[in-house]
Structures are given as structure tokens and as C-alpha cells.
N, C-alpha and C positions, 0 to 999 in steps of 0.2 A: 602148533598143536592141531589146528584145523586140518592141515594137509596131511599130517602124519597119521592121525586117527580120526577121520571124518565122522565115523559112526558114533564114537564116544562124544565128539564135539556136538553132534546133532542132538544126542540124548541130553547132554548137559544144558544145551540151549533151549530144550523143550519147555522147561519150567518158566523161563523168561518170556518165551513166545506166548505161552498159555496165559501168563499174567497180563501181558499187553492185550491179548485177545479178549480177556474177561473185562478189562477196563473199557475197551471200545464198545463191547456188547452191552455192558450194564449202563454206561453213561448214555449210549445211543438209544437204548430201550427206554431209559428214563426220559430222554428228550422226546421220544415218540409219544409217550404217555402225556407229557406236558403239551405237545402240539395238539394232541387229540382233545384234551380238556379245554385248551384255549380256543380251539376251533368251535367246540360246542358252545362256548361263551361269546363267540363273535356275534355281532349284530345287536349287542347291548352295551351301553356305556359301563366300563368297569367300576365306576363309583355310583351306580344306580341302586335304588331300592324301591320296593312296592309295598303298599299297605291297603287294606280293605276292611270293611266292617261286616260282621256276621250277627247271628242271633245271640243276645246276652244270655248268660247262664246264672246270673246273680241279680237279685233286686238291689236297687240303689237309689237314694234320694227320692223316694216315693214312686219310682218306676218299678214295674213288675219285671220278673225274669221273662225270657223268651221275647224280648223286644228287639226290633230290627232298626237300629239308629242309622239311617242312610246319610251318606256324606253329601254335601252341597258345595257349590262354588264358593260361598262365603266361608265355609269351613276351611277350604284350602287357602284362601287369602289370610285367614286368621292363623293358620298353621305356619305359613311362610313368614308371617310377621313375628311370630313368637318363638320360632325354632332357632336355636343357636348352632344347629348341626347341618342344616340343609341350605343349599345355594339355589335350588330350583324346585318348585312344587308344581306338578302338572296334573290336571284331571285326566282320567281315562274313561271314555264312554263307548259302548259298543252296541250297535243295533242288534236286537235279538238276544242279548245276553252273551255270556262267555262262550266262545267258539260257535256263535250263532251264524248261520248262513242266510243270505237274503237274495231275493230275486232281482237280478240286474239285467237290464235290456238295452241293447244298442242296435237299432235297425231291426233286421230279421234274426239277430243272434241274441242269445241270453245265457245266463249262467248264475250260479249261486256262490256268493262271496261274502266275506266279512266287511262290515262297514264300521269305521271308528271316527269319532270326533276328536280333534286334537288342536293344540295351540301351535303358534309359529315356531316355537323353540323345541318342538318335539324331536327334531333330528339330533339334538344334543343327548337325548335319552336313548334313542334307537337310530344309530347311524345307518344311512342308506345311500345308494348310488343313484343319482338322477340321470336317467337315460335321455329324456327329452323334457323341455319346458322347465318349470320351476316348482317349488314347494309352496305351501300355504304361507302367507305373510300377514303382518299386522293389519293391513288394509282389508284383506278378506275377512279377518276376524271382526274388526270394528264395524264393517258395513254388512256383515252377515251375508256375504256373497255365496251364491249357490255354485261353488266350484269344487273340484275334487282332484286328487292325485291318485292314480291307479297303479297297482303292482304289475310286474311283467307278465305274470300268468293271466291276469285279467285282460291285459292288452292282447295276448295271444288268442284268447277264447272269443273275445267280442269283436275283434277287428280283422279285416283281411290283411294280407301281407303288406301291400303298399298303400293302404288306406291312411289318409291324414288323421292324426289323433288329436293334436293340440287344437283346441277350439271346438271340437265336436261335442256332442251331448250324449249322456247316458241317463237312463231312468233307474233310480234306486227306490224300490217299492212304490213306483208311481210318481216320484218327484224327480224333475229334470235337473241335472247338474252339468256344468261345462267342465270338460277335462282340461286342466292346465299343466299337467306333468305326468311323466311315467318314471317309475323308480324300479330298481332291482335290489333285493336284500343283500346284505353283506354276510349274513349268517349262512350256514350250510346245513344239509340234512333236512329233517322234518321241520325244524324252525324256519328254514328258508322257504320251504314249500308253503307253509301256512302264511308267512309274511308276504309272499308274492301274490297271494290271493286276497289281499286286503286293499280296501279303498279308504282314503283319508279325506275328510271334509272339515271345514272350520268348525270349531267347538260351538260357537254361537249359532251358526247355521244349523248344525246338528240338533241343538236344543229346540230351535224354533220349528224346523221342518218335520221333525219326528215327534214333536210334542213331549219332549223329555224334561222340560223345565230346567231346574238347576241341579238335579240329582246327578251324582257321580258314581260310577261303578267301582272304581278303585283309584288310588293315588300312585303316580310315578314321581320319583324325586331323585335329585342328584345330591350325594353326600359331599360335604366340603372336604378338600384334601387334607386339611390340618386337624381333622378330628378322627377319633377311632370309629370305624364302621359299625362295630357291634354296639357301642355306646349310642351312636346316632340312631340305630334301629330301635333300641329300647326307649330312648327319649321320645322318638316320634310316636311310637305306640302309646306311651304315657300321655302325650299331649292330646292325641285323638280321644283317649278315654276321658280326659278332663273336659274337652270341648263338647263331647256327646253325652256327658253325665253317665259314664260307665264305671262300674266299680273297679278300683285300681287293681284288685286281685282277680278279676274275671279272666279266666284263661282262654275263653272262646270268642269273646265279643269282637276282638280285633286280630286279624291275621296279617302277617308280614313276611317278606322274603327279600334278602339283600344280596345283590350281585357283589357289592363292595366287600361284604363279609366272606362270601364264597371265594372271591378273588384273592383275598388276603390269606385264607386258609390254603388255597391252592398254591400260592407263591411260597408259603412256608413248607408245604409238602414237596414242591419241586426242589427247593434248596436242600432239604433233608435227603431226598433221594439222590441228588448229585453227590453230596458229601459221603453218604453211605457207599455209593458205587465206587467212588475214588478210593475210599479206605479199604474196602474188600479187594479191589483190584490191585492196590499198592501192596497189600499183604501177600497176594499171590505172586506179585512181581518180586517181592523181597525173598520169598521162598525160592524162586528161580535163581536169583542172584547168589544166594547162599550155596545153591547147588553148583553154580559155575565156580565159586570160590573153592569148594572142595575138589572139584575136578582139576583146577589149576594147581592146587597143592599136590595132588597126585602126580600131575605132569612135571612139576618141579622136582619131585623125588626121583622120577624116572630119568630126568635130564641132568642129574647131578654131575655126571662126568662131562657132559657138554658144557655146562656152566663153568665147571672147574677149568677146563681147557681154555675157554674164552677169557676167564679171569687171569690165567697164567700168561697169556700172550698180550695182556695189556688192556682188556676191557674194563672200564671203570664201573663202580657200583651204580652210578647214575645211568649209564648206558644199559645195564642189566635191568634196572627198574623200569626204564622207558620201554624196553622190549616186553617185559611181563605185563605192564599196564596196557601197552598197545594191543597185545594178544587178547587180554581180557575185554577191553573196550570193543574190539572188532567182533569177538564172539557174542558179546552181550547185545551189541547194537544190531548185528545181523539177525539174531534170534528175535529181538524186539520188533524189528521192521517186518519180519515174516508174520508175526502174530498180529501186528497192526494192519497189514494188508489183508490178512484173512478176516479180521474183525470188520474192517470197512466193507469188504466184499460181501460179508454176511448181511450187514445192515442194508446194503444196496439190494440184495436179493429179497430180503424181507419187505423192503419198501415197495419193490416192484410187485410182489405177490399181494400185498395189502392194497396197492393201487388198482390191480386188476380185479380185485373183489368189490370195487366200488367204494362205498362209504366205509371208512375204517373205524367208525365209532370213536371211542376214546383212545385209540392208538393210531397215530398217523405220522408218516414221514420220520422214522427213526434216523437220527443223524448225530454227528459229532462235529463241533466247530473247530476251526483252526487253532484257536487259543488253547483249547483243551489238549489237542494233539501236541502242540508246542510244549505245554507244561509237562505232559507225560514223557516226551522225549528228553526234556531237561532232567527230569527225575531219573529216567533210565540211565542217562550219561553219568550223573552223579553216583548212582548206585554201582555202575560199572567200574568207576574209578575206585570206589570204596572196596569193591570186591577184589580188585587187583592189588590192594595195599599189602595184605597179609602174605599172598604168594610172592610178591616182590621182595618183602622183607626176608622171607625164608630163603629166596634165591641169593640175595646179597650176603646172607649169613654163612653161605657155603664157602669154606676155605679151599683154595685151589689144590694145595698139597694133599689135604685130607680127602678131597673128592677124587683125585687121581689114585690114591692108595686104596680107597674103598671099592674102586671099580677096576 
């Protein structure tokens, strides 16, 4: 059929090719969106959550509204002891407040950077790559050592290219600290830039050196894997309200944000997008296969004499069926492969264009994995065999004598 009427064969296979093309494009685009969102979430533990206190909006237990119940180290210890949902509770303190920059000096160079106090397990909350040296440990914390770990951007600004860093000193708003490590962020985009301009010092040292006492700016925590993230967030907020004598229904006093909840929502969204993409692509593919079935039926009708002659000289029904099925499978597979190649090529083109534009935001590296391709090809092959069944049955039903008389 393909060689006898190539134009008709091409048009009949267009539907199948378009169906495969749509599957590749939709699944690949969904993966590109997934990659972009996951990239934006990089640099934070997927099971992390954060909470902070604000001004109360309701009076409670003799306390007036518009009170600011600040968190302390003892509050965090109590929260970790009483929570059934959290496996790690860590204080967050930042010099100069949220997004505050501070004067940092090393020799003749200076810059304005963020300074945070943290505990030794902080890297579990915010993964980072150590370029040189080490991170803060329990000994630094216990002995209130004046040591710090600096971001890659801080290193580039304050130090000459080949200047030794580990063991050198920097001044943070007039207080000298010894540099024990350099890190680079795992996050990308604006988050990476902000993180690379941050300096970490032991929490106890921070409290003493900068006269912060036991006050905490906000809480960072890791949610246990065996609990529901949304339930954990609500329970944590409720515990903070109990600890700080805040009205249970006060909507403003405690703020929170959960990476665990966002990650869960994103995972559900990604799964839904993949399923929808495959369903719509499969429907387009089915429409194309039906088109090939109709074309094959027309071809069988046009080749009635040929089939009759073959039957009269001894061709068995099985041989006729194999021929028709073979033609259908070849036409369907070739059409599908053309659509698949076009789809993959389009994804590669889009990927290169997005890459040339720099940060792709929430759409990065559209791709399709080998498993999906293999699944689609298997479905295509099954559909091709099904598409050839009706034409094959029609061909076998032709009686040799009747076919020769009618032609």
C-alpha cells in the first residue's frame, strides 16, 4: 500500500504521527515545568517548615491584643519535646533582621552581607556544598567559638584570587571571627544569590557577640516522614500558641510556611499533569489509528482481485492476515516514529532556546524519559495490531471465485 499510493499512505499516517508528537510535547513540557519548580525548591530540605510570631490580634488570658510574643531558645526546646510531628527544631537568628545587610571587613576589602546564627545540624535544613574547610560543629557551639563559614560570593568579594581563606579573620560589625569554611549554595536563581552572600556563625556565639540573648527570629524544622505535612504545620502553630499564651483562633499571631506541604502539592500536580498528557496524547493517537484502519479497509476493497488471485493459487488465510497486519504495523510504526522524532527535536530546540535565555524560571529542561518512550511505543504497536484486525478479517472473507467474477 505504501509503495503503490505513497501520498495516501502519508496522509493516513499523519494522524498517528501527530498523536505521538502531541504525547512527546505534552509529557516533555510537563516535565519541563516539573524541573523548573523543583529547581526553585532546591537548596531547602523537602520536608522542612518554618514558623514565626507576629503581633497578636486578639486578647487572651489577661494579655492585651497587639502584643509581640517573641520566641526564645527555651520555647524551641519545649516545642521539640512536645511535638509529635517534628524530628528537628532549629532556631533562626539574623543580624539586622530579615534580609538585613551588615558591614563585613577583611583587610582592605569590605562588603555588606547577611549574618546568621545557626546550630551544627543546620545543613539538614538547608543543604549546601562545602568548597573548603568545614561547617560549624557541636564544639564550636558549646564553647561559643568565634568562627564562621562564608558563602562563595563573600569569598569572591573579600579575598584576592589566591589568598588563603581558612584560618583568616574577618570583622563582622567590629567583632573578629575566624573563617573555618567556604560553601556554595545548591539553590539556583535569586535564592542562590542571596544564600551565597550569607555568613554563618555558631548560634551561641551569635547571641553573645551581638547581644541578642535567647531571642529567636523564626523557627526552622524538619517534619517527620511518617506524618502528614499539613497536619504537622497546623499542630506546630497550635503548640506555639499554647506556649506563648496566644488565643487559639488568632489568625495573625503566628505565621508559617511549609516546604513539605508545597512539595506534596507539587508532586500531586506533576502526577496529574503526566496522566492528563498521556490521556490526551493517547486519544490523538487513537484517532490516527482509526484513520489508518479506514484507509486499510479502502485498500482491501481496491485490492479485491489481487487477494482473490492469491487465494486461488494457494495463499492461506493466515498468510493473508499476516500480510495485512504487517502492512498496518509498518505504516503505523513509521508514522509514529516520524512524530516521535519531530517531538523530541522540538523539545531539544525549546531546551536550547530556554538555556540561551539564562534562568528559565519555572520551566527548565523539557524532556521525556526512556521509560515513557518505551511505553508509548508499546501502546502504538498494540494499537497498530488492533487497527489491522478488521481489514485482515475483511480480506480473508473475500472468496476467490467471487473476487475474480466481480473484477
